[in-house]
N, C-alpha and C positions, 0 to 999 in steps of 0.2 A: 398626603395623597400623591404629591409629586414623586416621592421616593418609591411608591408602589408602581407608578407608571414606568419609571426608569428601570426597576427590577424586571418588569414584563418585557422590556426591550433588550435586556441583556441575555446573552447566550447562557443557558443553564439546562438542567435536566428536562427532558421532554419538550424543549423548544424546537420549532421547525425553522431551519436556517436555509437561506438561499445565498450562495457565495460563488465567487471565482476563487480558484486555488491553483497553486503550482507547487510541485514537489521536485526538488533538485538534489543531486548529490552534492557533497561539499566541494567538488571540483567545479560546480556551476552547471554541469550537464543536467538538462531538464529530463525528468523521468515521466512526468504527466502534468498537463496544464489544460485549463479550460478558459483562460483569460481571453482568447480570441474566438471563443465559441459560446455555446449556451451555458449559463450558470448551472451549478448543481444545487438540488434541494434535497434535504434529508432531515430527519428528526433525531435529536440527540438520544442515543441509546437504542436506536432501531437496528444496529448491526451493520449499517452501510459504511461506517467509518470506524477505523481502529480507535479504541478508547484513548490512547495517547494523543491522537490528533484532536479528538473531541475535547479532552482536558485542556489542551493548549489554547483553545479558543473560548473557553468559559470566561464570562465577564465582558466579552466584546459585544458591540452593538452595531446596528446598521451604520454604514459609513466608515467603519474602522478598517484599516489596512495594516497588517502586521506580518512580520516574518519571525518564525520560531525555529529553533534547532530541536529535532526530535531524535533522541538517542535510540539505539537499537532496542533497548529494553522497553521503550514506550512506542516503538514503531513495529517493525516486522520481526523482532526478536533476534537472538543470536543463532548462527548456524549450528545445527545439531549433527554431529558426525554420523549418527545412526540413520540420518536421512539420506546418506549416500549408499545406494544399493547396487549390488552386482546383479546384472540381468544377463541371461544367456544370449550370446551373439546371434543365435538362430532367430530371435525375436526381431532382428534388424536386417533380415535377409535382403530386402529390397531397397535398403538405404545406403547412401554413401556417407559414412560416419566421419565426423570431425569434432574435435573438442569445441565446446560452446554451442553445439547444435541443440536446439530445443525440440523435444519429442513429446507428443501427447500420449498418455497412457489412460486406459479406462480403469476406474475403480468403482466401488459401490456407490459413491456420491457423484459420479460423472467423470469428466476428463481431468486428469492430473498432469500438469506439465513437469517435465524433468529435463535437466541439462546434462548432456554427455560430458563427463569429466575426462575419461580415458577409456581405452579399449585395446583388446588384443584378439587373438584368434578365437578364444572361447567366451570371454565375458566383456560386458560393457559396464563401466561404472557410471551410474546416473545419480545426479544430485537433485533430490526432491525438496531441498530447502527453498524458501521464497528467495527470488533473485535479489531482494533488498535486505535480506537477513544480514545482520552484522554491520549495517551501514547507518551512519548518522546522516539525517536528512534535513534539508532546509524546507520548511513548509510555509509558503506565503499565502495569505488569504486576504480577500477583500469581501467584507460582509455587506451584502446587498439588502437583506431583509431578515428580521427575527420576529416570529409570531408564536 
């Protein structure tokens, strides 16, 4: 019976978890954190967290605090060169362009952010890869509740 209770408290498929988390680049720069705010609650498999992040916390229970390395293959993937598109400069008529500028574009599913990579008089190269694609991340979690 004790083993069954322990299993219920461990993170696994379809468990609902409340946690604090922090995602950092390997340089230590913080990408996202809720340690100083409200904890996040989600259910394993509901699509709110990438599968690689979910897999890293499997087996943890309330009270655990761990840090994991998430490789690009288990995080935001590797950059895809075909996700860098040339867009006509006329689409940026009212903007002052610079490399690194994030621009929102509308597509069928809503707004899609892109990062200006380079530009000339005719075209603007826009990178639609996720900004964390290709990056190994440190993922720190403190598990508050598992139900």
